[in-house]
N, C-alpha and C positions, 0 to 999 in steps of 0.2 A: 382429581385435583379441583380445587375451588377455582371455577372459572372466572369469577371476577377479580381474584387475587392473581390468577395466572395472566390475565390480560394485562393487568396493571404492571406486572413483572416484566412481560416483554416489551411493553412500551418504555419502561424505565431502562431496559437493555439497550434499547434503539437510541434513546436521547443521550445515554451515557457514552456510547462509541461515538456519536455525532459531536458530542462535546470534547472527546479526545481528540478527533480529528481537526477540529477547528482550533484547539489549542496548538496542535502541531503545525498546523498553517500559520498561524499568528506569530509562533515563535521563529519559524524559518523566514517568514517575511521580514519580520524585524531585524533579523541578522542580515540579511542580504541588502536591506535599504540603509541600514547603519554603517555598513562597511563595504564602500565601492572597491572593487578589485579589478585586476587585470590578468589575463591568463600568463603563467609563467611556466617554465620547464616543460615537463611532459604535455601540461595542459595547454600550453601555447602552441605544441605541435599539433594536438588535436584541433584546435581551432583552425589553424592554417590548413590542414588537410580538409577540414568541413568547408571553409571558404572555397577552396580549389574545386571541390565537387559542386558545391552549390553554384558557382561560375561556370560550370560545364567543362572544366579543364581536365577533370579526372582525378584519381587517386595518385598524386605526383609527390616525388620526394623533394628535398631542397635543391637537388640538381635538375630538377625538371622532367625527370624520367619516372615512369610508373614504378610503384613500389608496393611491397607487401609487408614492410617492417613493422608497422603498427597493426594490431588486430582491427578489423575494419567495423565491428559492431556499433561501438560508441560514436565514432567518427560520423558514420551515416545517419545515425541518429540527430547528431548535431547539424549535418549537412540539411536534413529534412526541416530543421527548425529555421536555419538560415535561408531555405529556399523559400518559406513562407513568410518570415517576417523580416529578411535582410540579415546580413552578417553582423549580428549584434550580440556580443557574448552576455550582455545584460538579460537579454530575453531568455538565453539559454539557462541562466541562473534562476530566472523565475520559473522556468519549467522544472528547475531542479526542485523547487519548492513543492510542486505537484507530486514529484517523484517521491519526495520525503514523506508527504501524505499519504501516498499509495503504499509505501513502505510500512507505514503504521498500520495502515488498514489490512494489508496482506498478512503481516505478523499476527494480528487479531485472528484473522480467518484461520491461519496454519495452526494457531495455539489451541483453537476449538477443536480442530481435527486431531491433535495430538494429546490435549490435556482436556480442559473443561472451560465453561463459558468465564467463570471467575478469574481464572488463570489467564484467559484471554484479555480481559478487562486490564489486569496488572500489567501484562507484557505490553499493551498498547500504549499505557501510559508511560512506561519506562522508555519505550522507543520515541514518543512524542517529546519527550523533554531531554533526550539523551545529548549531552553537549557536543560530543564530537561529530555527530550524525548532523546536528544543526549546523556545525561549522564546515563540514564539507558540502553544504548546500551551496555555498559561496564560490565553489572551486569546480571548474570543468573536468571532473574526474570520473573515470569510468565506473566507479563504485556507486554513484548515483543511479545509474540505470541497471547495473549488475545485480545490486541488492534486491530490488522487486523482482527482477526476473527470476533470480534464485528461488524466491519464495513463491513465485507463480508456478515454478517447476515442482516444488515439492507438494503443493496444494493439489495440482492437477495428478500428481502421481499418487497421492493418498487417496482422493476421491475415485480414481481408477481402480484401486486394489483392495479398499476396505469393504466394499460391498460383496455380497454372496457371489454376484457374478461380476466378470471384468468389464468395465464400462470402457469400452475401445476408443470413444471419442475422447476421453480424458488421457487415454494412454497416447493418442496421436499428439493431443495437445501439448502434453508433457515433453514428448520428443521434440515438437517444434520449437517451444520455448528453451530446450536445452541447446538446440542447434543455435539459437539467437545468443545464449549464454555463452557458447564456446566462441562465437564470433566477436564477443566483447572481451571475454577471458578465457583463452584456450585451456586453462587447467581444469575448466568444467568438463572436459572429455571424459574424466574418470567417474562423473556421477552415475552413469548406468550401472557400473560396477558396484557402487554404494547402494542402488536401488535394489538390485537382486540379492546381494549380501544381506541387505536389511530384512528382506522377505524370508530369507533362509533362517537367519538368526532368529526370528520370531516363533518359528515352530521347532527349532533346535534338533532335538533327538527324534522327533516325530517323523524326520525326513527320511529315516531308514526304514519306515514301515511301507507296506505296498501303496497306501493312500499318500503317505509322504513323498514318494517317489513320483507319482502321478502330479502331486502339487508342485514339486521341484521342476517338472517339466513345463507346467504352466507359467513359473515364475521365469523360467529361463526364456520362453517364447515372449513374454512381457518385455524382458531385458532386450531381446533381439529387435522387437518392434520398435521401441524407444529409440535404440541405436540407428536404427535404419532411418526413421523419420529425422533424427538429429543429423545424420550423415547427408541426407537428401537436402536438408535446409542449408547446410554448409556447401554442398556441391557447386552450385554457381560460382561462388568465389574461388573455390579450388580450381575450377575449370579456367577462370579468368587468370589466375596466377599461373597456370600451366601453359596458356596461350603467350603471356607476357614474358615469362622466364624460359620456357622450354624445359622446365623441371617441375615436378610435383610439389607444391607447397599447399599443405591442408588449410592453414589460416594465415600465419605469420612466419617472418624470418627474425623475430626478435627473441625468440627462445634461446638462440645459442649464445648471444652476448649476455643475456639475463643470467642465464646457467654459470656461464664464466665469470659473471660479477660476484656469484656466491661461491665460487670455487677457485680461490687464487690466495696467494700468501698474504695480501693485503684486504681479505675479506673480513678480518677481524675488527670491523667498524660499524658504527650506528648508522652510517648513511650508505646509500647505493652510490658505487663510485667506479669509474671506469679508468682510474689512473693506476700507473704502474707499468713496468717494462713489458709484460705480455700484452697489454692492450696498445702500447707504443708500437710493438713488433706487428701486431695484426693490422695496425692502420697503416703501417708502412709497407705491407705487403700488396696495398692497392688491388685487394679482391673486389669481385663483384658481389651483389648482395647475396646471392645463393652460396657462393664459396665462402664468404665471411661468415655466414651463418654456420655451415657445416665446419669450418675451421674453429671457431669458437667452441662448438661442442667437443671437438678432438682434444683441444687444449684443456678443457675441463676435466674430461675424464681421464686424460693423462695425469693431470694434477691429482686426482683422486687416487689413481692407482700408485703414484709415487710418494704420496704423503698420507697414508692411512691414520697415522696418530694424530696429525694435525687435523684431519677431517672430523675425528672425534670432537676435537676442540671447536671446530667451526659449528658443528651441529649444536652443542650446548650453546654456544654465543648466540646462534641465530634464533635458538628456541627462546632463550632469555629476551633477545631483542625483539621478537614477534609479540611478546605478552607484556613487556615491562611499563609500558606507558600507552596513553591514548590521547596525545597532544600534538601530533603533526598537521591536523586540520586547523588548529589555532595557528601553528607556525606558519603554514601556507597563507593562511589569511593576512597574518602580519607582514609577511614578505611580498605579497602581491598587492597590498592595499594601495590606493591611490594617494592617500595621505598618511604618514606615518602614525602607527598606533603609539600611544605613551607605554613604556617599559612596564610601569605599574600594572596597566590594564591587560597586557598580554601575559603577564606573571600571574595575575589573579585568575584570568579565563582559563589558563593551562592548570592551575592548582584546581580549580573547579571541576574541569574535565577528568583530571587524574583521580580527584578524590570520589567523582561519580562512578567512573570506570572500576576503580577497585572495590567499591561496595558491590556493584553488579557482579563482579567477577567472583567476589568472596561468597555471595549468595548463591551463585551459580555452582561453584565448586562444592558448596555444602550440600546441594540438592543432588549433585551427580555422586559424590562420595557416601553420602548418607542413603542413597538410593529411594528418593522420593519420587518414585515413579508410578505411572498408572498401570494396572495389571495387564492391558492388552500390548505393551512393549512396544506401541508405534514410536516411542521415544528414540528407539534404537537408530532410526533415520538421522536424528540430529547428532546422536553420539558419533556415528560413522563418519558423517559429513565433517565434524570437528576434526576427528583423527586424520582423515585423509587430507583435508585442507593444509592442515599443520604440517604433515608429512612433506606434502608437494613443496611448501616453502622453506622446510629445512634443507632441501636440495637445492632451491634456487635462491631467494633472498627474503630474509624475514624483516618485516617492519610493520608498524601499527596500521599503516594504511591498507596493507594486504590481508590484515586480519578483519577488516570491517565486514566482510560479507558473513563472517560468524557471529555478528553482533546479535541478530534476532534469536539465534540458537541459544546464545548464553542468556539472553534476557528472559527466555521462556523458562529455562531452568532456575533463574534468578527468582521469577515470579512465583514459582512453586515454593521456595523457601520463604520468601516475604509474606505470602499468604499463611504458611505455617505458623510463622511468627506472630502474625495479626490474630489468627484464630486462638493461638495460645493466651494471648494477651486479652482479647475481646471475644470470648466464645458466644456470648449471648447475641452479639451484633451479628455474628455469622448466622446463628440460628434464624434470625428475624429476617434475613435478607432474602430469603428464598420463600415463594408460597408453599403452604403446607399441603400435604396430600390427604385427601379426606375420602 
């Protein structure tokens, strides 16, 4: 390779990703400074819990008693910010800007691992200017932290297993980040299954050979180590819950009511709702936190058994609801803004976010169904993550906010299609973009 051309190419790569990250920073900063907001809904509860911890009172519910209702990961992250800078949600939103830039950079790194450098550039650009991600920067939502953690999990996992020998330090890091991810969003508990299954699917029928069986054993060990580190990371919180409640609670007691919200006769709605006779009765029973969670699960499973045909309708509805739009970030900004936003501006912003989302999803689906994949098949990690994450939320509740962790995955597939279209339209530019081999 021509050394001079190669050096220039590397420098251009470095400056390009820096320019993309600066763009991500500027856009998110402009958004946060332009629309002052205050925490509402779940985000107000995260803020309240974080203030309680920062003040030294502990993880307390509205009744002043210890709670495990909300997963603690994001709350403790907020509490750390408040401990350093005071209980100011504006500072937390400024930190969200940095998390957004980190998401952009980690998407770039992960795409290099799964695809190539050009696809990584394109994916970073798409994430940098993604309207809904920019909008969520202004909200104290768990997704702002969860998305970069998820990206860190996949990057460390791939660095652990893609080399000839297992890199155990990366395996441990992957398990630790996975534990953090579960403390933020307990649905991440299933990720070790995705990891092992992805490794198995890469070698497919070779697994039945003597060498394949040996490789399978290695993959199972990797999965077990990751799971062990993950559980070790979660363990202190689980022990705290056992001491407080006298019952084992791995992470949170929110699962039951969330499951029931997606499994009742009034669940055919676009919004998360706890209205209806089943919830009125549950509240009237005056149960403690553990019993409330257990009873909610019982009612949800009872509803599924008694209404199998309705369950099919629910699954279809939640699937559509999960993917149909990408505007809730704009909605929450409008609802929580300190000064009312003009209706025309909200409408325009929602339109922009929806058009961008539909274009990205169309490109991503084209890449997936046309099988524009690298030959090494590491993309299977993304496909399995998408499938499992969707299935989890079809059981619970489907809404665009809960789809946000999949955004980098869809963006990576969309980048492949976008570059294919670019190369078809401008083939000579593509040839001149890389240094020649001599």
